[in-house]
N, CA and C atoms of all chains as a GROMACS GRO file, in nm:
protein
  645
    1UNK      N    1  15.143  10.033  10.414
    1UNK     CA    2  15.054  10.051  10.530
    1UNK      C    3  15.058  10.196  10.574
    2UNK      N    4  14.939  10.251  10.606
    2UNK     CA    5  14.929  10.388  10.657
    2UNK      C    6  14.874  10.383  10.800
    3UNK      N    7  14.909  10.483  10.876
    3UNK     CA    8  14.857  10.488  11.012
    3UNK      C    9  14.728  10.569  11.014
    4UNK      N   10  14.630  10.522  11.088
    4UNK     CA   11  14.503  10.592  11.100
    4UNK      C   12  14.474  10.615  11.248
    5UNK      N   13  14.453  10.741  11.284
    5UNK     CA   14  14.419  10.771  11.423
    5UNK      C   15  14.267  10.784  11.435
    6UNK      N   16  14.214  10.751  11.550
    6UNK     CA   17  14.070  10.761  11.569
    6UNK      C   18  14.040  10.818  11.707
    7UNK      N   19  13.938  10.904  11.712
    7UNK     CA   20  13.893  10.957  11.840
    7UNK      C   21  13.759  10.894  11.874
    8UNK      N   22  13.749  10.839  11.992
    8UNK     CA   23  13.623  10.775  12.034
    8UNK      C   24  13.582  10.832  12.170
    9UNK      N   25  13.456  10.809  12.206
    9UNK     CA   26  13.409  10.857  12.336
    9UNK      C   27  13.474  10.774  12.448
   10UNK      N   28  13.466  10.827  12.569
   10UNK     CA   29  13.521  10.754  12.684
   10UNK      C   30  13.455  10.618  12.699
   11UNK      N   31  13.321  10.616  12.676
   11UNK     CA   32  13.246  10.490  12.691
   11UNK      C   33  13.292  10.389  12.585
   12UNK      N   34  13.307  10.437  12.462
   12UNK     CA   35  13.352  10.347  12.355
   12UNK      C   36  13.493  10.295  12.382
   13UNK      N   37  13.579  10.383  12.433
   13UNK     CA   38  13.716  10.343  12.462
   13UNK      C   39  13.717  10.233  12.570
   14UNK      N   40  13.634  10.255  12.672
   14UNK     CA   41  13.628  10.156  12.780
   14UNK      C   42  13.579  10.021  12.725
   15UNK      N   43  13.479  10.026  12.638
   15UNK     CA   44  13.427   9.902  12.578
   15UNK      C   45  13.534   9.833  12.493
   16UNK      N   46  13.606   9.914  12.416
   16UNK     CA   47  13.711   9.858  12.330
   16UNK      C   48  13.822   9.796  12.413
   17UNK      N   49  13.858   9.864  12.521
   17UNK     CA   50  13.964   9.812  12.609
   17UNK      C   51  13.922   9.677  12.667
   18UNK      N   52  13.796   9.672  12.712
   18UNK     CA   53  13.744   9.548  12.770
   18UNK      C   54  13.745   9.437  12.665
   19UNK      N   55  13.699   9.472  12.545
   19UNK     CA   56  13.692   9.374  12.436
   19UNK      C   57  13.833   9.325  12.399
   20UNK      N   58  13.929   9.417  12.397
   20UNK     CA   59  14.066   9.381  12.363
   20UNK      C   60  14.121   9.279  12.464
   21UNK      N   61  14.085   9.302  12.591
   21UNK     CA   62  14.130   9.209  12.696
   21UNK      C   63  14.068   9.072  12.677
   22UNK      N   64  13.936   9.074  12.653
   22UNK     CA   65  13.862   8.948  12.637
   22UNK      C   66  13.915   8.869  12.518
   23UNK      N   67  13.938   8.939  12.408
   23UNK     CA   68  13.981   8.873  12.284
   23UNK      C   69  14.132   8.847  12.281
   24UNK      N   70  14.202   8.917  12.370
   24UNK     CA   71  14.348   8.900  12.373
   24UNK      C   72  14.418   8.960  12.253
   25UNK      N   73  14.367   9.072  12.208
   25UNK     CA   74  14.431   9.141  12.094
   25UNK      C   75  14.455   9.288  12.131
   26UNK      N   76  14.552   9.353  12.066
   26UNK     CA   77  14.576   9.494  12.097
   26UNK      C   78  14.464   9.583  12.040
   27UNK      N   79  14.453   9.703  12.096
   27UNK     CA   80  14.351   9.798  12.049
   27UNK      C   81  14.366   9.828  11.900
   28UNK      N   82  14.491   9.832  11.855
   28UNK     CA   83  14.515   9.862  11.713
   28UNK      C   84  14.452   9.758  11.622
   29UNK      N   85  14.449   9.632  11.669
   29UNK     CA   86  14.388   9.525  11.590
   29UNK      C   87  14.237   9.544  11.583
   30UNK      N   88  14.177   9.588  11.695
   30UNK     CA   89  14.032   9.614  11.694
   30UNK      C   90  14.000   9.730  11.599
   31UNK      N   91  14.085   9.831  11.597
   31UNK     CA   92  14.064   9.944  11.506
   31UNK      C   93  14.072   9.896  11.361
   32UNK      N   94  14.171   9.809  11.334
   32UNK     CA   95  14.186   9.756  11.198
   32UNK      C   96  14.063   9.676  11.157
   33UNK      N   97  14.012   9.592  11.251
   33UNK     CA   98  13.894   9.511  11.221
   33UNK      C   99  13.770   9.600  11.201
   34UNK      N  100  13.761   9.706  11.281
   34UNK     CA  101  13.646   9.797  11.269
   34UNK      C  102  13.643   9.862  11.132
   35UNK      N  103  13.758   9.909  11.088
   35UNK     CA  104  13.766   9.975  10.956
   35UNK      C  105  13.732   9.875  10.846
   36UNK      N  106  13.785   9.753  10.858
   36UNK     CA  107  13.758   9.651  10.755
   36UNK      C  108  13.609   9.619  10.748
   37UNK      N  109  13.545   9.607  10.866
   37UNK     CA  110  13.402   9.574  10.870
   37UNK      C  111  13.320   9.689  10.811
   38UNK      N  112  13.358   9.814  10.843
   38UNK     CA  113  13.286   9.929  10.791
   38UNK      C  114  13.298   9.936  10.639
   39UNK      N  115  13.418   9.916  10.589
   39UNK     CA  116  13.438   9.922  10.443
   39UNK      C  117  13.356   9.814  10.372
   40UNK      N  118  13.352   9.696  10.432
   40UNK     CA  119  13.274   9.587  10.373
   40UNK      C  120  13.126   9.625  10.367
   41UNK      N  121  13.076   9.682  10.476
   41UNK     CA  122  12.935   9.721  10.482
   41UNK      C  123  12.902   9.830  10.379
   42UNK      N  124  12.988   9.931  10.372
   42UNK     CA  125  12.963  10.042  10.278
   42UNK      C  126  12.969   9.992  10.133
   43UNK      N  127  13.068   9.907  10.105
   43UNK     CA  128  13.081   9.855   9.968
   43UNK      C  129  12.956   9.774   9.931
   44UNK      N  130  12.907   9.693  10.025
   44UNK     CA  131  12.788   9.611   9.998
   44UNK      C  132  12.668   9.699   9.970
   45UNK      N  133  12.652   9.806  10.049
   45UNK     CA  134  12.538   9.896  10.030
   45UNK      C  135  12.546   9.967   9.896
   46UNK      N  136  12.665  10.010   9.860
   46UNK     CA  137  12.680  10.089   9.738
   46UNK      C  138  12.677  10.003   9.612
   47UNK      N  139  12.700   9.872   9.632
   47UNK     CA  140  12.705   9.782   9.516
   47UNK      C  141  12.566   9.751   9.463
   48UNK      N  142  12.466   9.753   9.553
   48UNK     CA  143  12.331   9.717   9.508
   48UNK      C  144  12.255   9.843   9.466
   49UNK      N  145  12.157   9.822   9.382
   49UNK     CA  146  12.071   9.932   9.338
   49UNK      C  147  12.000   9.990   9.460
   50UNK      N  148  12.014  10.121   9.485
   50UNK     CA  149  11.947  10.178   9.602
   50UNK      C  150  11.795  10.157   9.591
   51UNK      N  151  11.738  10.100   9.694
   51UNK     CA  152  11.595  10.063   9.688
   51UNK      C  153  11.507  10.187   9.677
   52UNK      N  154  11.423  10.187   9.576
   52UNK     CA  155  11.328  10.297   9.559
   52UNK      C  156  11.387  10.421   9.496
   53UNK      N  157  11.516  10.416   9.466
   53UNK     CA  158  11.582  10.536   9.413
   53UNK      C  159  11.516  10.578   9.281
   54UNK      N  160  11.464  10.700   9.277
   54UNK     CA  161  11.405  10.754   9.155
   54UNK      C  162  11.260  10.716   9.130
   55UNK      N  163  11.198  10.642   9.223
   55UNK     CA  164  11.060  10.596   9.194
   55UNK      C  165  10.961  10.712   9.191
   56UNK      N  166  10.998  10.826   9.252
   56UNK     CA  167  10.911  10.944   9.248
   56UNK      C  168  10.970  11.054   9.160
   57UNK      N  169  11.060  11.016   9.070
   57UNK     CA  170  11.124  11.117   8.985
   57UNK      C  171  11.024  11.185   8.892
   58UNK      N  172  10.917  11.113   8.859
   58UNK     CA  173  10.818  11.169   8.765
   58UNK      C  174  10.698  11.231   8.838
   59UNK      N  175  10.716  11.263   8.965
   59UNK     CA  176  10.607  11.324   9.042
   59UNK      C  177  10.634  11.473   9.053
   60UNK      N  178  10.572  11.555   8.966
   60UNK     CA  179  10.603  11.699   8.966
   60UNK      C  180  10.574  11.767   9.099
   61UNK      N  181  10.472  11.716   9.169
   61UNK     CA  182  10.437  11.781   9.297
   61UNK      C  183  10.542  11.757   9.405
   62UNK      N  184  10.635  11.661   9.380
   62UNK     CA  185  10.736  11.630   9.481
   62UNK      C  186  10.872  11.688   9.447
   63UNK      N  187  10.880  11.766   9.344
   63UNK     CA  188  11.010  11.821   9.306
   63UNK      C  189  11.067  11.910   9.416
   64UNK      N  190  10.976  11.976   9.489
   64UNK     CA  191  11.018  12.048   9.610
   64UNK      C  192  10.964  11.967   9.728
   65UNK      N  193  11.051  11.880   9.782
   65UNK     CA  194  11.008  11.787   9.886
   65UNK      C  195  10.952  11.862  10.008
   66UNK      N  196  11.018  11.970  10.045
   66UNK     CA  197  10.975  12.044  10.164
   66UNK      C  198  10.834  12.101  10.143
   67UNK      N  199  10.807  12.150  10.022
   67UNK     CA  200  10.676  12.207   9.993
   67UNK      C  201  10.569  12.096   9.993
   68UNK      N  202  10.604  11.980   9.940
   68UNK     CA  203  10.507  11.869   9.938
   68UNK      C  204  10.470  11.831  10.081
   69UNK      N  205  10.570  11.824  10.167
   69UNK     CA  206  10.544  11.789  10.308
   69UNK      C  207  10.456  11.897  10.372
   70UNK      N  208  10.488  12.023  10.345
   70UNK     CA  209  10.411  12.134  10.403
   70UNK      C  210  10.266  12.130  10.352
   71UNK      N  211  10.248  12.104  10.223
   71UNK     CA  212  10.113  12.097  10.165
   71UNK      C  213  10.034  11.981  10.224
   72UNK      N  214  10.102  11.867  10.241
   72UNK     CA  215  10.036  11.749  10.299
   72UNK      C  216   9.985  11.781  10.438
   73UNK      N  217  10.068  11.847  10.515
   73UNK     CA  218  10.030  11.880  10.652
   73UNK      C  219   9.919  11.985  10.654
   74UNK      N  220   9.925  12.075  10.560
   74UNK     CA  221   9.822  12.179  10.552
   74UNK      C  222   9.685  12.113  10.527
   75UNK      N  223   9.687  12.016  10.433
   75UNK     CA  224   9.561  11.948  10.397
   75UNK      C  225   9.512  11.861  10.512
   76UNK      N  226   9.605  11.791  10.574
   76UNK     CA  227   9.566  11.689  10.672
   76UNK      C  228   9.538  11.744  10.811
   77UNK      N  229   9.600  11.856  10.844
   77UNK     CA  230   9.595  11.899  10.983
   77UNK      C  231   9.531  12.035  11.006
   78UNK      N  232   9.475  12.093  10.900
   78UNK     CA  233   9.409  12.222  10.919
   78UNK      C  234   9.272  12.200  10.980
   79UNK      N  235   9.241  12.279  11.081
   79UNK     CA  236   9.111  12.263  11.149
   79UNK      C  237   8.998  12.302  11.054
   80UNK      N  238  12.370  10.258  12.388
   80UNK     CA  239  12.308  10.269  12.256
   80UNK      C  240  12.361  10.395  12.187
   81UNK      N  241  12.383  10.384  12.055
   81UNK     CA  242  12.431  10.500  11.980
   81UNK      C  243  12.326  10.610  11.976
   82UNK      N  244  12.375  10.733  11.966
   82UNK     CA  245  12.283  10.844  11.943
   82UNK      C  246  12.230  10.831  11.801
   83UNK      N  247  12.100  10.844  11.787
   83UNK     CA  248  12.040  10.824  11.655
   83UNK      C  249  12.042  10.951  11.572
   84UNK      N  250  12.052  10.933  11.443
   84UNK     CA  251  12.040  11.042  11.349
   84UNK      C  252  11.909  11.021  11.274
   85UNK      N  253  11.817  11.113  11.293
   85UNK     CA  254  11.681  11.095  11.244
   85UNK      C  255  11.664  11.162  11.107
   86UNK      N  256  11.627  11.080  11.008
   86UNK     CA  257  11.603  11.133  10.873
   86UNK      C  258  11.464  11.195  10.869
   87UNK      N  259  11.451  11.317  10.820
   87UNK     CA  260  11.317  11.372  10.811
   87UNK      C  261  11.254  11.335  10.676
   88UNK      N  262  11.128  11.370  10.660
   88UNK     CA  263  11.052  11.326  10.543
   88UNK      C  264  11.116  11.373  10.412
   89UNK      N  265  11.161  11.498  10.410
   89UNK     CA  266  11.213  11.555  10.285
   89UNK      C  267  11.337  11.480  10.235
   90UNK      N  268  11.421  11.434  10.327
   90UNK     CA  269  11.542  11.360  10.287
   90UNK      C  270  11.502  11.228  10.218
   91UNK      N  271  11.404  11.160  10.278
   91UNK     CA  272  11.358  11.033  10.217
   91UNK      C  273  11.294  11.059  10.081
   92UNK      N  274  11.213  11.165  10.072
   92UNK     CA  275  11.149  11.197   9.944
   92UNK      C  276  11.256  11.226   9.838
   93UNK      N  277  11.359  11.300   9.878
   93UNK     CA  278  11.467  11.331   9.782
   93UNK      C  279  11.535  11.204   9.732
   94UNK      N  280  11.550  11.105   9.820
   94UNK     CA  281  11.603  10.974   9.775
   94UNK      C  282  11.509  10.913   9.672
   95UNK      N  283  11.379  10.911   9.702
   95UNK     CA  284  11.282  10.850   9.611
   95UNK      C  285  11.267  10.931   9.481
   96UNK      N  286  11.302  11.060   9.488
   96UNK     CA  287  11.300  11.141   9.366
   96UNK      C  288  11.420  11.112   9.277
   97UNK      N  289  11.520  11.047   9.334
   97UNK     CA  290  11.640  11.015   9.256
   97UNK      C  291  11.751  11.117   9.272
   98UNK      N  292  11.754  11.182   9.386
   98UNK     CA  293  11.862  11.277   9.413
   98UNK      C  294  11.979  11.201   9.475
   99UNK      N  295  12.085  11.182   9.396
   99UNK     CA  296  12.197  11.098   9.441
   99UNK      C  297  12.259  11.147   9.572
  100UNK      N  298  12.264  11.279   9.587
  100UNK     CA  299  12.326  11.334   9.708
  100UNK      C  300  12.247  11.295   9.833
  101UNK      N  301  12.114  11.286   9.818
  101UNK     CA  302  12.032  11.246   9.933
  101UNK      C  303  12.061  11.101   9.970
  102UNK      N  304  12.067  11.015   9.869
  102UNK     CA  305  12.098  10.874   9.892
  102UNK      C  306  12.235  10.859   9.956
  103UNK      N  307  12.331  10.933   9.903
  103UNK     CA  308  12.468  10.924   9.957
  103UNK      C  309  12.472  10.970  10.103
  104UNK      N  310  12.392  11.072  10.135
  104UNK     CA  311  12.393  11.122  10.272
  104UNK      C  312  12.334  11.019  10.368
  105UNK      N  313  12.238  10.940  10.320
  105UNK     CA  314  12.182  10.832  10.403
  105UNK      C  315  12.285  10.721  10.419
  106UNK      N  316  12.348  10.683  10.307
  106UNK     CA  317  12.447  10.574  10.311
  106UNK      C  318  12.568  10.611  10.397
  107UNK      N  319  12.594  10.740  10.408
  107UNK     CA  320  12.712  10.784  10.484
  107UNK      C  321  12.692  10.767  10.634
  108UNK      N  322  12.567  10.757  10.676
  108UNK     CA  323  12.541  10.743  10.820
  108UNK      C  324  12.573  10.600  10.864
  109UNK      N  325  12.638  10.585  10.980
  109UNK     CA  326  12.658  10.450  11.033
  109UNK      C  327  12.523  10.380  11.052
  110UNK      N  328  12.519  10.252  11.019
  110UNK     CA  329  12.393  10.175  11.025
  110UNK      C  330  12.326  10.190  11.161
  111UNK      N  331  12.406  10.183  11.266
  111UNK     CA  332  12.349  10.185  11.401
  111UNK      C  333  12.284  10.319  11.436
  112UNK      N  334  12.315  10.423  11.358
  112UNK     CA  335  12.261  10.555  11.390
  112UNK      C  336  12.137  10.591  11.308
  113UNK      N  337  12.111  10.515  11.202
  113UNK     CA  338  12.003  10.554  11.109
  113UNK      C  339  11.864  10.535  11.171
  114UNK      N  340  11.786  10.641  11.163
  114UNK     CA  341  11.651  10.632  11.218
  114UNK      C  342  11.559  10.728  11.146
  115UNK      N  343  11.430  10.705  11.162
  115UNK     CA  344  11.331  10.803  11.120
  115UNK      C  345  11.212  10.787  11.212
  116UNK      N  346  11.121  10.882  11.206
  116UNK     CA  347  11.004  10.873  11.295
  116UNK      C  348  10.888  10.805  11.222
  117UNK      N  349  10.797  10.751  11.300
  117UNK     CA  350  10.677  10.694  11.239
  117UNK      C  351  10.593  10.804  11.171
  118UNK      N  352  10.611  10.927  11.214
  118UNK     CA  353  10.542  11.040  11.148
  118UNK      C  354  10.588  11.049  11.003
  119UNK      N  355  10.718  11.035  10.982
  119UNK     CA  356  10.772  11.038  10.846
  119UNK      C  357  10.726  10.916  10.766
  120UNK      N  358  10.728  10.799  10.830
  120UNK     CA  359  10.683  10.678  10.759
  120UNK      C  360  10.540  10.696  10.711
  121UNK      N  361  10.455  10.753  10.796
  121UNK     CA  362  10.315  10.773  10.756
  121UNK      C  363  10.304  10.871  10.640
  122UNK      N  364  10.387  10.976  10.643
  122UNK     CA  365  10.385  11.074  10.532
  122UNK      C  366  10.430  11.008  10.402
  123UNK      N  367  10.533  10.923  10.411
  123UNK     CA  368  10.581  10.853  10.291
  123UNK      C  369  10.473  10.761  10.236
  124UNK      N  370  10.404  10.691  10.327
  124UNK     CA  371  10.294  10.604  10.282
  124UNK      C  372  10.186  10.687  10.210
  125UNK      N  373  10.163  10.808  10.258
  125UNK     CA  374  10.063  10.893  10.193
  125UNK      C  375  10.107  10.936  10.054
  126UNK      N  376  10.239  10.934  10.032
  126UNK     CA  377  10.290  10.972   9.900
  126UNK      C  378  10.289  10.858   9.800
  127UNK      N  379  10.273  10.735   9.850
  127UNK     CA  380  10.274  10.618   9.760
  127UNK      C  381  10.155  10.621   9.665
  128UNK      N  382  10.184  10.592   9.538
  128UNK     CA  383  10.078  10.594   9.437
  128UNK      C  384  10.011  10.458   9.421
  129UNK      N  385  10.076  10.352   9.468
  129UNK     CA  386  10.019  10.217   9.453
  129UNK      C  387  10.083  10.123   9.556
  130UNK      N  388  10.036   9.999   9.556
  130UNK     CA  389  10.083   9.902   9.656
  130UNK      C  390  10.232   9.870   9.638
  131UNK      N  391  10.277   9.870   9.513
  131UNK     CA  392  10.418   9.842   9.486
  131UNK      C  393  10.507   9.945   9.554
  132UNK      N  394  10.466  10.070   9.546
  132UNK     CA  395  10.546  10.176   9.609
  132UNK      C  396  10.541  10.165   9.762
  133UNK      N  397  10.427  10.124   9.814
  133UNK     CA  398  10.418  10.102   9.959
  133UNK      C  399  10.519   9.997  10.003
  134UNK      N  400  10.526   9.889   9.925
  134UNK     CA  401  10.621   9.780   9.956
  134UNK      C  402  10.763   9.830   9.946
  135UNK      N  403  10.790   9.911   9.842
  135UNK     CA  404  10.926   9.962   9.822
  135UNK      C  405  10.970  10.050   9.939
  136UNK      N  406  10.878  10.131   9.990
  136UNK     CA  407  10.911  10.216  10.105
  136UNK      C  408  10.951  10.130  10.225
  137UNK      N  409  10.874  10.024  10.247
  137UNK     CA  410  10.906   9.931  10.357
  137UNK      C  411  11.040   9.864  10.338
  138UNK      N  412  11.068   9.823  10.214
  138UNK     CA  413  11.196   9.757  10.184
  138UNK      C  414  11.313   9.855  10.203
  139UNK      N  415  11.291   9.979  10.161
  139UNK     CA  416  11.394  10.082  10.178
  139UNK      C  417  11.433  10.095  10.326
  140UNK      N  418  11.332  10.106  10.411
  140UNK     CA  419  11.360  10.121  10.554
  140UNK      C  420  11.429   9.997  10.611
  141UNK      N  421  11.386   9.882  10.566
  141UNK     CA  422  11.440   9.757  10.619
  141UNK      C  423  11.584   9.733  10.572
  142UNK      N  424  11.606   9.747  10.441
  142UNK     CA  425  11.740   9.715  10.386
  142UNK      C  426  11.845   9.817  10.428
  143UNK      N  427  11.800   9.942  10.449
  143UNK     CA  428  11.895  10.043  10.494
  143UNK      C  429  11.906  10.046  10.646
  144UNK      N  430  11.839   9.953  10.711
  144UNK     CA  431  11.845   9.942  10.857
  144UNK      C  432  11.805  10.072  10.926
  145UNK      N  433  11.700  10.136  10.875
  145UNK     CA  434  11.654  10.261  10.935
  145UNK      C  435  11.559  10.226  11.050
  146UNK      N  436  11.600  10.259  11.172
  146UNK     CA  437  11.518  10.233  11.290
  146UNK      C  438  11.396  10.324  11.288
  147UNK      N  439  11.279  10.267  11.311
  147UNK     CA  440  11.158  10.349  11.317
  147UNK      C  441  11.128  10.386  11.461
  148UNK      N  442  11.110  10.516  11.483
  148UNK     CA  443  11.081  10.563  11.618
  148UNK      C  444  10.930  10.580  11.635
  149UNK      N  445  10.867  10.496  11.717
  149UNK     CA  446  10.723  10.511  11.740
  149UNK      C  447  10.696  10.630  11.833
  150UNK      N  448  10.572  10.676  11.829
  150UNK     CA  449  10.534  10.787  11.918
  150UNK      C  450  10.505  10.729  12.056
  151UNK      N  451  10.610  10.720  12.135
  151UNK     CA  452  10.596  10.664  12.270
  151UNK      C  453  10.534  10.767  12.363
  152UNK      N  454  10.497  10.722  12.481
  152UNK     CA  455  10.423  10.808  12.575
  152UNK      C  456  10.498  10.938  12.606
  153UNK      N  457  10.628  10.926  12.634
  153UNK     CA  458  10.705  11.045  12.673
  153UNK      C  459  10.707  11.147  12.558
  154UNK      N  460  10.722  11.096  12.436
  154UNK     CA  461  10.725  11.188  12.321
  154UNK      C  462  10.588  11.252  12.300
  155UNK      N  463  10.484  11.172  12.319
  155UNK     CA  464  10.349  11.226  12.304
  155UNK      C  465  10.326  11.339  12.405
  156UNK      N  466  10.368  11.314  12.529
  156UNK     CA  467  10.349  11.416  12.633
  156UNK      C  468  10.430  11.541  12.602
  157UNK      N  469  10.550  11.520  12.549
  157UNK     CA  470  10.633  11.637  12.517
  157UNK      C  471  10.574  11.713  12.399
  158UNK      N  472  10.519  11.640  12.301
  158UNK     CA  473  10.457  11.705  12.186
  158UNK      C  474  10.338  11.790  12.230
  159UNK      N  475  10.261  11.738  12.323
  159UNK     CA  476  10.147  11.815  12.376
  159UNK      C  477  10.197  11.944  12.440
  160UNK      N  478  10.306  11.933  12.515
  160UNK     CA  479  10.362  12.053  12.579
  160UNK      C  480  10.412  12.153  12.476
  161UNK      N  481  10.477  12.102  12.371
  161UNK     CA  482  10.527  12.191  12.266
  161UNK      C  483  10.412  12.262  12.195
  162UNK      N  484  10.304  12.186  12.169
  162UNK     CA  485  10.188  12.247  12.104
  162UNK      C  486  10.124  12.351  12.194
  163UNK      N  487  10.120  12.320  12.323
  163UNK     CA  488  10.064  12.417  12.418
  163UNK      C  489  10.144  12.547  12.413
  164UNK      N  490  10.274  12.534  12.409
  164UNK     CA  491  10.360  12.652  12.414
  164UNK      C  492  10.370  12.725  12.280
  165UNK      N  493  10.371  12.650  12.171
  165UNK     CA  494  10.403  12.713  12.042
  165UNK      C  495  10.295  12.699  11.933
  166UNK      N  496  10.191  12.622  11.961
  166UNK     CA  497  10.089  12.600  11.858
  166UNK      C  498  10.013  12.725  11.822
  167UNK      N  499   9.954  12.786  11.920
  167UNK     CA  500   9.870  12.904  11.895
  167UNK      C  501   9.955  13.024  11.852
  168UNK      N  502  10.063  13.044  11.921
  168UNK     CA  503  10.144  13.164  11.896
  168UNK      C  504  10.227  13.154  11.769
  169UNK      N  505  10.272  13.034  11.736
  169UNK     CA  506  10.366  13.022  11.624
  169UNK      C  507  10.323  12.924  11.517
  170UNK      N  508  10.204  12.868  11.531
  170UNK     CA  509  10.153  12.780  11.426
  170UNK      C  510  10.219  12.644  11.419
  171UNK      N  511  10.277  12.599  11.528
  171UNK     CA  512  10.337  12.464  11.528
  171UNK      C  513  10.227  12.362  11.503
  172UNK      N  514  10.252  12.269  11.410
  172UNK     CA  515  10.152  12.168  11.374
  172UNK      C  516  10.182  12.036  11.446
  173UNK      N  517  10.079  11.951  11.452
  173UNK     CA  518  10.092  11.824  11.524
  173UNK      C  519  10.208  11.738  11.472
  174UNK      N  520  10.222  11.716  11.340
  174UNK     CA  521  10.333  11.630  11.294
  174UNK      C  522  10.471  11.684  11.333
  175UNK      N  523  10.488  11.816  11.318
  175UNK     CA  524  10.618  11.875  11.355
  175UNK      C  525  10.642  11.865  11.505
  176UNK      N  526  10.535  11.883  11.582
  176UNK     CA  527  10.550  11.871  11.728
  176UNK      C  528  10.589  11.729  11.766
  177UNK      N  529  10.528  11.631  11.702
  177UNK     CA  530  10.561  11.491  11.732
  177UNK      C  531  10.705  11.460  11.692
  178UNK      N  532  10.745  11.508  11.574
  178UNK     CA  533  10.883  11.483  11.530
  178UNK      C  534  10.983  11.550  11.623
  179UNK      N  535  10.955  11.676  11.658
  179UNK     CA  536  11.045  11.748  11.748
  179UNK      C  537  11.056  11.675  11.881
  180UNK      N  538  10.941  11.629  11.931
  180UNK     CA  539  10.940  11.561  12.060
  180UNK      C  540  11.022  11.431  12.055
  181UNK      N  541  11.007  11.356  11.946
  181UNK     CA  542  11.082  11.231  11.934
  181UNK      C  543  11.232  11.256  11.929
  182UNK      N  544  11.271  11.360  11.856
  182UNK     CA  545  11.413  11.394  11.846
  182UNK      C  546  11.466  11.441  11.981
  183UNK      N  547  11.388  11.527  12.046
  183UNK     CA  548  11.432  11.580  12.175
  183UNK      C  549  11.438  11.472  12.282
  184UNK      N  550  11.338  11.385  12.285
  184UNK     CA  551  11.335  11.279  12.387
  184UNK      C  552  11.452  11.183  12.372
  185UNK      N  553  11.493  11.158  12.246
  185UNK     CA  554  11.603  11.066  12.223
  185UNK      C  555  11.738  11.133  12.221
  186UNK      N  556  11.740  11.265  12.243
  186UNK     CA  557  11.863  11.343  12.232
  186UNK      C  558  11.931  11.311  12.099
  187UNK      N  559  11.850  11.303  11.996
  187UNK     CA  560  11.899  11.264  11.863
  187UNK      C  561  11.934  11.387  11.780
  188UNK      N  562  11.985  11.360  11.662
  188UNK     CA  563  12.014  11.465  11.565
  188UNK      C  564  11.918  11.447  11.449
  189UNK      N  565  11.860  11.556  11.404
  189UNK     CA  566  11.769  11.548  11.289
  189UNK      C  567  11.845  11.587  11.163
  190UNK      N  568  11.831  11.506  11.059
  190UNK     CA  569  11.889  11.542  10.930
  190UNK      C  570  11.776  11.590  10.840
  191UNK      N  571  11.788  11.710  10.791
  191UNK     CA  572  11.683  11.766  10.708
  191UNK      C  573  11.741  11.844  10.592
  192UNK      N  574  11.665  11.851  10.484
  192UNK     CA  575  11.703  11.941  10.374
  192UNK      C  576  11.612  12.062  10.380
  193UNK      N  577  11.537  12.071  10.488
  193UNK     CA  578  11.428  12.167  10.499
  193UNK      C  579  11.449  12.261  10.617
  194UNK      N  580  11.571  12.308  10.631
  194UNK     CA  581  11.605  12.387  10.750
  194UNK      C  582  11.527  12.518  10.756
  195UNK      N  583  11.494  12.573  10.639
  195UNK     CA  584  11.420  12.699  10.637
  195UNK      C  585  11.287  12.683  10.711
  196UNK      N  586  11.218  12.572  10.681
  196UNK     CA  587  11.089  12.546  10.745
  196UNK      C  588  11.106  12.523  10.895
  197UNK      N  589  11.218  12.458  10.931
  197UNK     CA  590  11.235  12.418  11.070
  197UNK      C  591  11.310  12.519  11.155
  198UNK      N  592  11.364  12.622  11.093
  198UNK     CA  593  11.457  12.708  11.166
  198UNK      C  594  11.395  12.769  11.291
  199UNK      N  595  11.269  12.813  11.280
  199UNK     CA  596  11.208  12.875  11.398
  199UNK      C  597  11.183  12.771  11.506
  200UNK      N  598  11.158  12.647  11.464
  200UNK     CA  599  11.137  12.542  11.562
  200UNK      C  600  11.267  12.508  11.635
  201UNK      N  601  11.377  12.514  11.558
  201UNK     CA  602  11.508  12.491  11.618
  201UNK      C  603  11.527  12.590  11.732
  202UNK      N  604  11.488  12.712  11.705
  202UNK     CA  605  11.505  12.818  11.805
  202UNK      C  606  11.408  12.801  11.922
  203UNK      N  607  11.282  12.781  11.888
  203UNK     CA  608  11.180  12.780  11.993
  203UNK      C  609  11.184  12.655  12.080
  204UNK      N  610  11.201  12.541  12.015
  204UNK     CA  611  11.187  12.416  12.089
  204UNK      C  612  11.321  12.368  12.146
  205UNK      N  613  11.425  12.443  12.127
  205UNK     CA  614  11.554  12.398  12.178
  205UNK      C  615  11.607  12.281  12.097
  206UNK      N  616  11.568  12.280  11.970
  206UNK     CA  617  11.603  12.168  11.882
  206UNK      C  618  11.741  12.198  11.823
  207UNK      N  619  11.838  12.210  11.910
  207UNK     CA  620  11.964  12.272  11.870
  207UNK      C  621  12.057  12.177  11.796
  208UNK      N  622  12.028  12.049  11.801
  208UNK     CA  623  12.121  11.956  11.737
  208UNK      C  624  12.084  11.930  11.591
  209UNK      N  625  11.982  11.999  11.544
  209UNK     CA  626  11.942  11.981  11.405
  209UNK      C  627  12.056  12.016  11.312
  210UNK      N  628  12.077  11.933  11.214
  210UNK     CA  629  12.182  11.962  11.116
  210UNK      C  630  12.123  11.969  10.977
  211UNK      N  631  12.187  12.042  10.895
  211UNK     CA  632  12.141  12.052  10.758
  211UNK      C  633  12.208  11.942  10.674
  212UNK      N  634  12.131  11.884  10.586
  212UNK     CA  635  12.187  11.785  10.495
  212UNK      C  636  12.291  11.853  10.406
  213UNK      N  637  12.396  11.782  10.377
  213UNK     CA  638  12.503  11.845  10.299
  213UNK      C  639  12.459  11.884  10.159
  214UNK      N  640  12.359  11.814  10.106
  214UNK     CA  641  12.322  11.842   9.968
  214UNK      C  642  12.224  11.957   9.957
  215UNK      N  643  12.170  12.005  10.070
  215UNK     CA  644  12.065  12.108  10.065
  215UNK      C  645  12.122  12.242  10.020
   0.00000   0.00000   0.00000
């Protein structure tokens, strides 16, 4: 087991304290559950094929995304 | 409510282009913070080549839990003010004004790979929380 420290906002700390009281568990347990839930979510996201990933890989005009956006706006919004 | 991190159009395009770093930068954001503007959604729809791609864009936003920020009244009013102040003198365009207004109204952070294009807006519009994507 390793120790993990976390910095949270005053509002988040107050919410966690309240939740710890309601649930009857120490703050450290809430931190452990938070990390476990986050890891589960990230693993689930990374396990599936990213939706749409690479669908515009063969679009030469989009190789410079910033330029494509600028060109689109130039065409659409020029008086 | 969490402060939102707003993905700009170029970041989403880079994901659809197959740039792994762009995808990773989106996945790295906490779900509750992920957002984009309806201005970006409309631009992405304009980039779709067929109905299948339109559907994929919608699924991407839904499955990644990206909150869509509509152009609400306050943002519209702020965009008008930004255009009044910076449109004629600095060439600020309507989409950029709307995006800036949405970010400013929500006190959000904008994630972009296009900081060069936005740098003057960061300065002029007080868009100081803009961050550069790590992969840019």
